[in-house]
C-alpha positions as CSV (number, residue, x, y, z in Angstrom):
1,M,23.4,-103.1,-121.2
2,K,26.1,-101.2,-123.1
3,F,24.0,-97.9,-123.4
4,I,23.0,-98.0,-119.9
5,I,26.5,-98.1,-118.5
6,K,27.7,-95.4,-121.2
7,N,25.2,-93.2,-119.9
8,I,25.7,-93.9,-116.3
9,N,29.6,-93.1,-117.1
10,A,28.7,-89.9,-119.0
11,F,26.5,-89.1,-116.0
12,I,29.2,-89.4,-113.4
13,L,31.8,-87.7,-115.6
14,F,29.2,-84.6,-115.7
15,L,28.7,-84.6,-111.9
16,L,32.4,-84.9,-111.6
17,A,33.3,-81.9,-113.8
18,S,30.4,-79.7,-112.2
19,T,31.7,-80.4,-108.6
20,L,35.2,-79.2,-109.8
21,I,33.7,-76.3,-111.1
22,A,32.0,-75.8,-108.0
23,H,35.3,-76.0,-106.1
24,A,36.9,-73.2,-108.3
25,Q,37.8,-70.0,-106.2
26,E,38.1,-66.4,-107.3
27,D,41.3,-64.9,-106.5
28,K,42.1,-67.6,-104.4
29,L,39.5,-67.1,-101.6
30,I,38.7,-70.2,-99.8
31,V,35.0,-71.3,-99.2
32,P,33.7,-74.6,-97.8
33,D,33.1,-78.0,-100.3
34,S,30.5,-77.3,-102.6
35,F,30.2,-73.5,-102.3
36,R,31.3,-71.4,-105.3
37,I,32.6,-67.6,-105.0
38,K,32.7,-65.4,-108.3
39,V,33.1,-61.8,-108.8
40,F,29.6,-60.1,-109.2
41,A,30.6,-56.6,-109.7
42,D,34.0,-54.9,-109.7
43,K,33.2,-51.6,-111.6
44,I,32.7,-49.7,-108.6
45,K,35.2,-48.0,-106.0
46,N,35.0,-49.1,-102.4
47,P,31.7,-50.9,-102.0
48,R,30.4,-51.0,-98.5
49,T,26.4,-51.5,-97.8
50,M,24.2,-52.8,-100.1
51,A,20.2,-53.0,-100.5
52,L,18.1,-54.9,-102.9
53,A,15.6,-52.6,-104.8
54,S,11.7,-53.4,-105.3
55,D,12.2,-54.9,-108.7
56,Q,14.4,-57.6,-107.3
57,K,17.3,-56.8,-109.4
58,T,18.8,-53.5,-108.9
59,I,21.1,-53.3,-106.2
60,F,22.0,-50.1,-104.4
61,V,25.6,-49.7,-103.0
62,G,26.9,-47.3,-100.4
63,T,30.6,-46.1,-100.2
64,R,32.9,-44.1,-98.0
65,K,36.1,-42.9,-99.9
66,P,34.8,-42.0,-103.6
67,E,31.5,-40.5,-101.5
68,K,29.4,-41.9,-104.2
69,V,25.9,-44.1,-104.4
70,Y,25.5,-46.7,-107.1
71,A,23.2,-48.8,-108.8
72,L,24.1,-51.9,-110.4
73,R,22.1,-54.8,-112.4
74,D,23.0,-58.3,-113.7
75,E,20.8,-57.8,-117.0
76,D,21.8,-61.2,-118.6
77,G,21.4,-63.6,-115.9
78,D,25.1,-64.7,-115.7
79,F,25.5,-63.4,-112.1
80,Y,27.8,-60.6,-113.3
81,A,26.5,-57.1,-113.1
82,E,27.6,-55.4,-116.4
83,K,25.2,-52.4,-116.0
84,T,26.2,-49.6,-113.3
85,W,24.8,-46.0,-112.7
86,T,26.2,-43.5,-110.6
87,L,23.2,-42.0,-108.9
88,Y,25.1,-39.7,-106.4
89,E,28.3,-38.0,-105.7
90,R,30.1,-35.6,-103.4
91,L,28.1,-36.8,-100.5
92,S,29.7,-37.1,-97.1
93,Q,30.1,-40.7,-96.4
94,P,27.3,-42.4,-97.8
95,H,28.0,-45.7,-96.3
96,G,24.6,-46.8,-95.6
97,V,21.9,-47.4,-98.0
98,A,18.3,-49.0,-97.3
99,V,15.1,-49.6,-99.6
100,L,11.7,-49.1,-98.3
101,G,8.9,-49.7,-101.1
102,D,10.3,-47.7,-104.3
103,D,12.3,-45.4,-102.2
104,L,16.0,-45.4,-101.5
105,Y,17.1,-44.0,-98.3
106,I,20.9,-42.9,-97.6
107,S,23.0,-42.0,-94.7
108,Q,25.5,-39.4,-94.6
109,T,27.7,-37.9,-91.7
110,T,24.9,-35.5,-90.6
111,R,21.8,-36.7,-92.2
112,I,19.7,-39.3,-93.7
113,S,17.6,-38.8,-96.9
114,V,15.4,-40.3,-99.4
115,A,15.2,-40.5,-102.9
116,K,11.6,-41.2,-104.0
117,N,10.7,-43.5,-106.9
118,I,14.3,-44.4,-107.3
119,L,13.8,-47.1,-110.3
120,K,12.1,-44.7,-112.4
121,H,15.0,-42.3,-112.4
122,L,18.5,-44.2,-112.5
123,K,19.7,-42.3,-115.5
124,K,19.0,-39.0,-113.3
125,A,18.5,-39.4,-110.1
126,P,16.0,-37.3,-107.9
127,A,17.1,-34.4,-105.3
128,L,17.2,-36.3,-101.8
129,E,14.7,-35.3,-99.6
130,N,16.0,-35.0,-95.6
131,V,14.6,-37.4,-93.4
132,I,16.7,-36.7,-90.2
133,E,19.1,-33.8,-90.1
134,G,21.6,-32.3,-87.4
135,L,23.3,-35.7,-86.7
136,P,26.9,-35.1,-85.0
137,Q,29.3,-33.8,-87.9
138,D,32.6,-35.7,-86.5
139,Y,33.7,-37.4,-89.5
140,W,35.7,-40.3,-87.4
141,H,33.1,-43.1,-87.2
142,G,30.9,-40.9,-88.9
143,W,29.4,-43.2,-91.6
144,K,26.3,-44.6,-90.6
145,T,25.0,-48.2,-91.3
146,I,21.0,-47.9,-91.8
147,R,18.5,-50.7,-92.3
148,F,14.6,-51.1,-91.9
149,G,13.5,-53.4,-89.2
150,P,10.4,-55.7,-89.0
151,D,8.6,-52.9,-87.1
152,G,8.8,-50.8,-90.4
153,K,11.2,-48.2,-88.5
154,L,14.6,-47.3,-90.0
155,Y,17.2,-48.4,-87.7
156,F,20.7,-46.1,-87.8
157,A,24.0,-46.4,-85.7
158,V,26.0,-43.1,-84.2
159,G,29.8,-44.1,-83.7
160,S,31.7,-42.7,-81.2
161,T,34.2,-39.7,-81.7
162,C,36.9,-41.3,-79.8
163,D,38.8,-44.4,-78.6
164,A,37.5,-44.3,-75.2
165,C,35.9,-41.1,-73.7
166,I,32.5,-40.1,-72.3
167,E,31.0,-38.4,-75.1
168,K,28.9,-34.8,-74.4
169,K,26.3,-35.7,-77.2
170,N,24.2,-38.6,-75.8
171,I,23.3,-39.9,-79.5
172,L,27.1,-40.8,-80.1
173,A,28.0,-44.3,-79.6
174,T,24.4,-45.6,-79.6
175,I,21.9,-47.4,-82.2
176,N,18.6,-45.7,-82.9
177,R,15.2,-46.0,-84.8
178,V,13.3,-43.6,-86.3
179,D,9.8,-43.6,-87.6
180,I,9.8,-42.1,-91.1
181,K,6.3,-40.7,-91.0
182,T,6.5,-38.8,-87.6
183,K,10.1,-38.4,-87.7
184,R,10.1,-39.6,-84.0
185,I,13.8,-41.0,-83.0
186,E,13.9,-43.7,-80.0
187,R,17.0,-45.0,-78.2
188,V,17.8,-48.7,-79.0
189,A,21.0,-49.7,-77.6
190,N,23.6,-47.5,-75.6
191,G,27.4,-48.0,-74.8
192,V,27.8,-49.2,-78.5
193,R,31.4,-47.8,-79.6
194,N,30.9,-48.3,-83.4
195,S,28.5,-50.7,-84.6
196,V,28.6,-51.3,-88.6
197,G,26.1,-54.1,-89.0
198,F,22.9,-55.2,-87.4
199,D,20.2,-57.8,-88.3
200,W,17.0,-59.6,-86.8
201,H,16.8,-63.3,-86.0
202,P,14.6,-64.6,-88.3
203,L,12.9,-66.6,-85.7
204,T,12.6,-64.6,-82.7
205,G,12.8,-61.1,-84.1
206,R,15.6,-60.4,-81.5
207,F,18.0,-57.4,-82.7
208,W,21.8,-58.4,-82.8
209,F,24.7,-56.1,-84.0
210,S,28.4,-55.9,-84.2
211,D,30.6,-53.9,-82.3
212,N,34.1,-52.7,-82.9
213,G,36.6,-53.0,-79.6
214,M,38.7,-50.1,-78.9
215,D,42.4,-50.0,-79.7
216,A,44.2,-48.1,-77.1
217,L,44.2,-51.1,-74.5
218,G,46.8,-53.0,-76.4
219,H,47.4,-55.6,-79.3
220,Y,45.6,-58.6,-77.2
221,A,42.5,-56.9,-75.7
222,P,39.7,-56.0,-75.7
223,S,37.6,-58.3,-77.9
224,C,35.3,-57.2,-80.5
225,E,31.5,-58.1,-79.9
226,I,28.4,-59.6,-81.4
227,N,25.6,-58.3,-79.2
228,S,22.1,-59.2,-78.6
229,L,19.4,-56.9,-77.4
230,S,16.5,-58.0,-75.0
231,E,15.0,-54.8,-74.3
232,L,15.2,-51.4,-75.7
233,G,17.8,-48.8,-74.3
234,Q,20.1,-51.4,-72.8
235,H,24.1,-50.2,-72.2
236,F,26.5,-52.5,-73.7
237,G,29.8,-51.1,-72.0
238,W,31.7,-48.4,-74.0
239,P,33.5,-46.7,-72.5
240,Y,33.4,-48.3,-69.1
241,M,33.8,-51.7,-69.9
242,H,35.4,-53.3,-73.1
243,D,33.9,-57.0,-73.9
244,D,32.8,-58.6,-70.1
245,S,36.4,-58.5,-68.8
246,N,38.3,-55.2,-69.5
247,Q,37.7,-52.4,-67.5
248,H,38.8,-49.2,-68.5
249,P,41.6,-47.9,-66.4
250,K,40.3,-44.5,-66.3
251,L,36.7,-44.7,-67.1
252,F,35.5,-47.3,-65.4
253,S,35.3,-45.4,-61.8
254,R,32.9,-43.1,-63.6
255,K,30.3,-45.4,-64.3
256,P,27.0,-44.5,-63.0
257,K,26.4,-46.6,-59.9
258,D,23.0,-47.8,-61.0
259,L,24.1,-48.6,-65.0
260,N,23.6,-51.8,-65.8
261,L,25.9,-53.3,-68.5
262,V,25.2,-56.3,-70.7
263,A,27.8,-58.5,-71.8
264,P,28.6,-59.5,-75.4
265,A,26.7,-62.5,-76.8
266,F,29.9,-63.6,-78.4
267,K,33.3,-62.3,-78.6
268,L,35.3,-62.7,-81.9
269,G,38.9,-61.7,-80.6
270,P,40.5,-58.5,-80.5
271,H,41.0,-56.1,-83.4
272,V,38.9,-58.2,-85.9
273,A,36.7,-55.1,-86.6
274,P,33.3,-56.9,-87.2
275,L,31.4,-54.7,-89.7
276,G,28.7,-56.2,-91.6
277,I,26.7,-59.3,-90.2
278,H,23.4,-61.1,-91.6
279,F,21.4,-64.2,-90.8
280,Y,21.0,-66.3,-93.6
281,R,17.3,-66.9,-94.5
282,G,17.5,-68.7,-98.1
283,N,17.1,-72.3,-99.0
284,M,20.3,-72.5,-101.4
285,F,22.7,-73.2,-98.5
286,P,22.5,-76.5,-96.6
287,K,20.5,-76.4,-93.9
288,R,23.0,-76.0,-91.2
289,Y,23.5,-72.1,-92.4
290,K,19.6,-71.5,-92.1
291,N,19.2,-68.6,-89.6
292,S,22.8,-68.6,-89.0
293,L,24.9,-65.4,-88.6
294,F,27.4,-64.5,-91.1
295,V,30.1,-61.9,-89.8
296,A,32.3,-59.8,-92.0
297,E,35.7,-59.3,-90.3
298,H,37.2,-56.3,-91.8
299,A,40.0,-56.3,-89.3
300,S,41.9,-53.2,-87.7
301,E,45.3,-51.9,-88.3
302,A,45.8,-52.0,-84.6
303,G,45.9,-55.8,-84.7
304,L,49.5,-57.3,-83.9
305,N,48.9,-60.7,-85.6
306,K,46.7,-59.4,-88.7
307,E,43.3,-61.1,-87.3
308,G,40.3,-60.9,-89.3
309,Y,40.1,-60.5,-93.0
310,R,37.4,-63.3,-93.5
311,V,33.9,-64.1,-93.0
312,K,32.6,-66.2,-89.9
313,N,29.4,-68.0,-89.6
314,L,28.1,-68.4,-86.3
315,L,25.4,-70.9,-85.3
316,I,22.6,-69.5,-82.7
317,Q,20.3,-71.6,-80.7
318,S,18.2,-70.6,-77.6
319,G,19.7,-66.9,-78.2
320,K,23.4,-68.2,-77.6
321,V,26.3,-68.6,-79.9
322,I,27.0,-72.8,-79.9
323,E,29.3,-72.8,-82.9
324,S,31.7,-70.4,-84.7
325,K,33.2,-71.3,-87.8
326,V,35.6,-69.3,-90.4
327,F,33.5,-69.5,-93.6
328,L,35.6,-67.5,-96.2
329,K,39.2,-66.8,-95.7
330,G,42.0,-65.9,-98.1
331,W,42.4,-62.4,-98.3
332,I,45.7,-62.4,-96.3
333,K,48.6,-63.7,-98.7
334,K,51.4,-66.3,-97.1
335,T,53.7,-63.1,-97.5
336,G,51.5,-61.2,-95.0
337,E,50.4,-58.8,-97.9
338,I,46.6,-57.9,-97.5
339,W,44.5,-57.7,-100.8
340,G,41.1,-57.5,-99.7
341,K,38.6,-57.1,-96.6
342,P,34.9,-58.1,-96.3
343,T,32.7,-55.5,-95.7
344,A,29.0,-56.3,-95.8
345,F,26.0,-58.8,-97.3
346,L,23.5,-59.0,-99.1
347,E,21.2,-62.2,-99.6
348,L,19.7,-62.7,-103.1
349,P,16.2,-63.9,-104.0
350,D,17.8,-67.4,-105.2
351,G,19.8,-67.7,-101.6
352,S,23.0,-66.8,-102.7
353,L,24.9,-64.4,-101.0
354,L,26.9,-61.2,-102.0
355,V,29.9,-59.8,-99.9
356,S,31.3,-56.8,-100.4
357,D,35.1,-55.9,-100.6
358,D,35.9,-52.4,-100.1
359,H,39.7,-52.8,-100.3
360,N,39.8,-54.5,-103.6
361,D,36.8,-53.2,-105.0
362,K,34.7,-56.0,-105.6
363,I,31.7,-57.5,-104.8
364,Y,31.4,-61.2,-104.8
365,R,28.6,-63.6,-105.2
366,I,28.6,-67.0,-102.9
367,S,26.5,-69.9,-104.2
368,Y,26.1,-73.6,-103.4
369,T,26.1,-76.5,-105.7
370,R,25.2,-79.9,-104.1
371,S,28.4,-82.3,-104.0
372,F,28.8,-85.3,-106.3
373,W,27.3,-87.5,-103.6
374,E,24.3,-85.4,-103.0
375,K,23.7,-85.2,-106.9
376,L,24.3,-89.2,-107.1
377,Q,22.1,-89.8,-104.4
378,S,19.5,-87.6,-105.8
379,Y,19.4,-89.4,-109.3
380,F,19.2,-93.0,-107.7
C-alpha cells in the first residue's frame, strides 16, 4: 500500500510540475490555460509570412524592411530553429512566400517569382524566375500576401494606393488568383482596401480574408473586417462603403448604381489592422479550436486607444462567426509601451501554431499541454 501511495503522490507531483511548466509564458505573453508559448526563432529581422517546405521541416520566411527571404529549421527537435539561411536579399518588399511541391514562390512589389527545387539550393539559392510581372509599383500597401488554394491556383492580394480614392488601375484593391501553368489571372474579390491574410475553411472550402479599414474617418470608425466570399468577383465596399455602416462622405455618391456591396462577415473594431488569418486544422489543440479562425491584430497607429496587438480566435458555424475571444495578448505593457505585433501564422505538422512578430523580430510557437485534471482522468 505504501508503495502505491508513494507512486501516486509522485505521479501527482509530476502532473502538477508539468502543468506549471505549461503555463509559463514567453516575454509575459498570455495564452489560455494549458497552452504554452515559446520563442521558436529570433535570428531574423521583421518576420512576416511563413511557408512550410515539402520536407515538413524547413520554414521559409518573408520580410518587408530588411527585404530578405530566409529559410530556418529546428534540427534537434527542441522547438527552436538553430539553423538559418539568408536565401535572397535586396528584393522589393518580399513579404509573401508560398510553397508548391519543391518550389518556393516569393512576392515582391511588382512581381511574383519562383525558386525551383529550393531545398537543394539552401546554401546558394537559385535565380528567381518570374511568374507574374508588371504589378503596380506603388510602395504603399505594395507588399503582397500569396498562398496556394485548394484549386492549385496561386492567390495574391493587391492593396490600394491611398486611404480612400477611386483607383485608376482596376487591379488595385483586389484579390486575384493565377494559374501558374497558363499565367491566366482571375479576379477573386473587388473593393478590398488592403488584405494581408486569407485562408479557406477546412470543411466548406469557402474563402475568407482580412481587410484593413481606412484611417481618415477618425479614431472610432470604420471597423476592420473579416470577410467571406460566396462567389467570384464580389465587391466588398472600398472605397464607397467602410464596414457596413460607414458611407464615405465624398465617394459613396459615385458608387455605380448596379454595384452590390457585400457586408463583412465579422467586424473586429476600428484600427486593429488584421493581417494574417488561419483556420486551425490540427489535433493538438482542444476540439473547440478545430476549424476555428485565428486572426493576428497587428494594430494601426491611427487608433486612439491602442486597440489590437493581440491574436483573436473566432468560432464559425454555418458560415457565421458565433463567438470571438482574445487568444493571445501581452504585447502592450502597463505603461502603454508597445513591444511586439503579431503578423502571420503557420501550422506545423504536430498541430502547434507559429505566430510571427515583425516588431520584436521573433517567431513564437504555441503548443497545448493537457491540464492536470485531463491527465489525471486519462491515468485512471
